[in-house]
MARNU-405212 format. One record per residue: y, x, z of N, C-alpha, C in turn; residue in three letters. Coordinates in steps of 0.1 Angstrom, whole numbers, plus 5000, padded with zeros to 4 digits. Atoms other than C-alpha are relative to their C-alpha. Example, Ala and Ser with C-alpha at 12.3 -4.5 7.8 and 13.67 -1.06 7.14 Angstrom:
BEGIN
498850095000495551235078501250095000ALA;498949915000498951375071501149925008SER;
END
This chain:
BEGIN
498950044991110553831082500049834999UNK;500650195003109853431087501349925002UNK;498350094997113653351102500850004985UNK;499250045013116053191077501450045007UNK;498350034996119553201098499750115011UNK;499749914989120553501116501349975006UNK;498550064996123753471139500350135004UNK;499349864998125653781146501249975012UNK;498550054990127953741180499650155009UNK;499549914988129454001207501050025002UNK;498849955000132454141218500650034990UNK;498649955010135854221202499650165002UNK;500149844998134754601193498750054997UNK;501250015002131154551192499450084988UNK;501149955011130354661158499249874988UNK;500450125004129354291151499949994983UNK;499950045014130454251117499550114989UNK;500649855008129354611107498649994997UNK;501849994998125554551117500049824993UNK;500650105006125854171103500050034985UNK;500449975015126654321068499050124997UNK;501149955004124554561069498349965000UNK;501250065000121754331077499749904988UNK;500650095016122354091049500150114988UNK;500449905009122054391026498450045003UNK;501349984995118754471043499549864993UNK;500650095004117654141032499949954989UNK;500550015017118554170999499050064993UNK;501249925004116154390994498649964995UNK;500850085005113454140996499949854997UNK;499450135007115153810987501150004996UNK;499150015012116753680960501249935004UNK;498750094995118953450978500650045011UNK;499349954991121353591004501149955004UNK;498250014994124753451023500150065009UNK;499349924989126853621044501149895005UNK;498850075000129353371062500850095013UNK;499349974988132253501081500949895006UNK;499350124990133353301109501050055009UNK;499249934990135453581129501449985001UNK;498250074999138853411140500350075013UNK;499649914993139353701164500350154995UNK;499649865005139354021148500449994988UNK;498550005015142654111123499250144993UNK;500449875006140654461113498949984995UNK;501549975009136754431107499649884997UNK;500750165007135854121084499450014990UNK;500850045011133254051063500649984987UNK;499150025010135953931037500650094991UNK;498849895005137654231031498850084994UNK;500749885007134454401016499249894989UNK;500550085008134054100992499250064984UNK;500249975011133754310964498350104998UNK;501349964997130754500981498849884999UNK;501050134997128654170985499849974987UNK;500350045011129154060952499150074991UNK;500949955007127854350936498750025002UNK;501949954995124654360956499349845002UNK;500650164999124453960948499949945014UNK;499950014984125453880986500649854996UNK;499450105001126753510984501250035016UNK;499450024985129853541007501049885004UNK;499750114994131153241025501350055011UNK;498649954992135053281037500949954993UNK;498850015003138453191032500950104991UNK;499849915011140453371002500750095009UNK;499149954989142853471034499550025011UNK;500049994984142953531069499649875008UNK;499950124994140953271084500349955017UNK;499450064991142253041111499749875003UNK;500650134990141352701133500149904988UNK;499950115007142552481106499050034985UNK;501149985009140352651079498449975004UNK;501150014996137252621098498949894999UNK;500850125006136052261089499250034986UNK;500449955013136152381056498950064998UNK;501049914999133952691063498749965003UNK;501250054993131652521086499249904990UNK;500850105009130852221056499450134994UNK;500449925008130252511033498750125007UNK;501349974995127652681059499049945003UNK;501050144997126152341068499149984982UNK;501050005010125052321031499050124993UNK;500649904999124152651030498250055008UNK;500950004990121752621057499549934999UNK;500450075005120552341041498850034991UNK;501049945012119052531011498950095005UNK;501049904991115652661025499850104992UNK;500349855008115752950996500650125006UNK;499549944996118453091014500050095012UNK;499449944988118853351039500949995005UNK;498450024999122053311057500350065011UNK;499049924989124153561077501049965006UNK;498550075002126653401100500750135007UNK;499049944995129453661114500949945012UNK;499450124993130553491142501350085009UNK;498649954992134053591164499750115011UNK;500549904993133953861185500449985017UNK;500150044986133853711220499449875004UNK;500550144993132653411238500649874993UNK;499150065008135653241223499649954981UNK;500349945009134753351190498649914998UNK;501150075000131453141194499949864996UNK;499150124996133252821200499249924982UNK;500650075010132652721157498649985000UNK;501550034999129152771162499549895003UNK;501050184992128552431185500749924988UNK;499950135011129552221153498950064988UNK;501749975011126252411132498849935014UNK;500749984994124252381164498849924999UNK;501050085002122152081157499650014990UNK;500649965015121952161119499150105002UNK;500749915000120652491129498749965009UNK;501150064988118552381158498649924991UNK;501150125012116652101129499050084993UNK;500949875009116052381106499150105002UNK;500749914994114552621131500550114993UNK;500049875005113752971123500950095000UNK;498949964997116553091135499950155008UNK;499949884992117653471154501549965005UNK;498449984992120953461182499750124999UNK;499749914995121853831180500650035007UNK;498849934994123853981208499950164995UNK;500249865009125254301194500950055013UNK;499449934984126354561224500150114995UNK;499649895000128054851221500450065019UNK;499649964984128355041258500950055002UNK;498949935000131355181248501349905001UNK;498650074998133354901250500349945015UNK;499449974984135254821285498749855006UNK;500350074990133154501292498649965000UNK;501649995001129754561281499750135006UNK;500349854998129454931296498650015012UNK;501550004992126454841319499449854997UNK;501150115006123454611320500649825008UNK;499250084995125454381340501149914995UNK;499350065013127754331315500049974991UNK;500850015011125554291288499749825003UNK;500150124999124254021306500949875003UNK;498550124997127653821317500149954986UNK;499750065011128253831281499049914989UNK;500650105009125053671265500049865003UNK;500050164996125053401290501749944995UNK;498850035004129153361282499749934987UNK;499850005015128353331244499149894998UNK;500550124999125253101252500649865005UNK;499150124990127352861275501349934988UNK;498850075007130252841247498849944982UNK;500550025010127952851218498949864998UNK;501150114998125052591231498650094990UNK;501149975009122452831213499350125012UNK;500649884992119953061237499850164991UNK;500349895007120453421226498150075000UNK;501350005005117053511209499650214998UNK;500549885001117453911209501350055001UNK;498949885000119654251216499850104990UNK;500149875004120754491193500850105007UNK;499349894997121954801203500650054990UNK;499549925013124654941185501250065007UNK;498749884993126555201206500050134993UNK;499649885007128455451186501649994996UNK;498149975003132355581176499950044991UNK;499950005011131555561143499650154998UNK;500449925004131555921129500350115013UNK;500549934991131656071164499249965008UNK;501050034992128855931176498850125000UNK;501749884998125656171188499049915007UNK;501350035000122256121197500249945013UNK;500050024986123056111236500749865004UNK;499750135005125055821228499549864997UNK;501250135001122755591213498949975011UNK;500950054986120155661242500549945004UNK;499650084987122655571267499949874995UNK;499650175007123455221246498549955002UNK;501150064999119555171242499450005013UNK;500149994984118955221279500249855006UNK;499050134995121654971290498949844992UNK;500450145007120154711262498449995002UNK;501649994998116554791271499949905011UNK;500150054986116954671305500549905003UNK;499550135005119354371296498949954996UNK;500750055006116554261277498949965007UNK;500850014989114054291305500449875004UNK;500150094991116254071327500549894996UNK;500050145006117053791302498849934992UNK;501350045005113753811289499949974986UNK;499950015011114353851257500050124992UNK;500349855005113554151231500950074995UNK;499149885004115554471222499549984983UNK;500550005012115054381186500750104989UNK;499449875006117154681168500950105008UNK;498949905000118755001176500750074990UNK;499649945006121155111154500450145002UNK;499749844997121855481141500650004988UNK;499449965012124355571120499550084989UNK;500749965011123255681088499950204999UNK;500249865004124156041090499150055013UNK;501149964988121856071123498649974998UNK;501050065004119355921108498450094999UNK;501049915008116356161108499049975007UNK;501050044994112856131115499650005014UNK;500149954987112656311145500849935010UNK;499450074993115256121163499349864996UNK;500550125000113755791150498850005007UNK;501550044990110455851164500150005013UNK;499849994989111955961194500449845006UNK;499650144999113755621198498849915000UNK;501150075003110955431185498649985010UNK;501249974991108455581209500349975019UNK;499650024985110555511241500549865001UNK;499350144999112255161233499349864993UNK;500750095013110954851218500450004989UNK;499250085014113454761191499650174992UNK;499649895012113454961156500750044996UNK;499249965002115455171143500549954989UNK;499550085010117955021122501350054992UNK;498849955010120255231097501249974996UNK;498750085000124055191097501150044991UNK;498949935005126355281073501149925002UNK;498450054991129955241085500949964986UNK;499050065013131855041056501249995006UNK;498750034996134654941076500750095010UNK;499149944994137955131092501149924998UNK;498850044997140755051106501550014990UNK;498649935011144455101084500150155007UNK;499449864995145455391103498850104997UNK;501049895002141755531101500050044981UNK;500150005013141855471063501850134994UNK;498949905004145255651061499650135004UNK;499849904999144355931075498450084995UNK;500649935008141356001052500350014989UNK;499649915015141556251024499749964989UNK;
END
């Protein structure tokens, strides 16, 4: 994997932070220096910085304020991220905000990212969410994110699930819409996420023979406060 900078963006509720966190852990298996930057100013529940201990234990550098980020914090955060982008020995994962507005902070880093090259802009799609239920919705989201961030999306990640309620049909449906959107946008379907409890060899082979993207097993780290209360 020759890319250095991996940008994760998508609408609120797409599971973007879950995917970004899993991807940072995946990168760490083969790279000594990995950083994860939390730039999400939209979602109050699923934030990379809430799993600080997880990343520290796995040797991943987390770039985030000590408390909930707000617009006043962004110049400090973007400066830290810019410094990390300049370190060629680091793989950098950027967890952006949960809609087109959430990608605005990325604009201040655009020139630096483009100068460095070797970057990916992933669009995370969960077709269970209201605004990306079909191909047209996915395409509209991708174009809005491109407009606000001034960076062209390079790939789609199909991340259709409902946590522990996910089934195989749901994953297939999401992959079908994402595959069609990737063709119309002329960008690849890079990955199809599958919650770890459904990641079986036969299902993996079925997905990878049918779709362009690789299967990406997903550990579910994040829960809302009410989900945590209901956990025994």
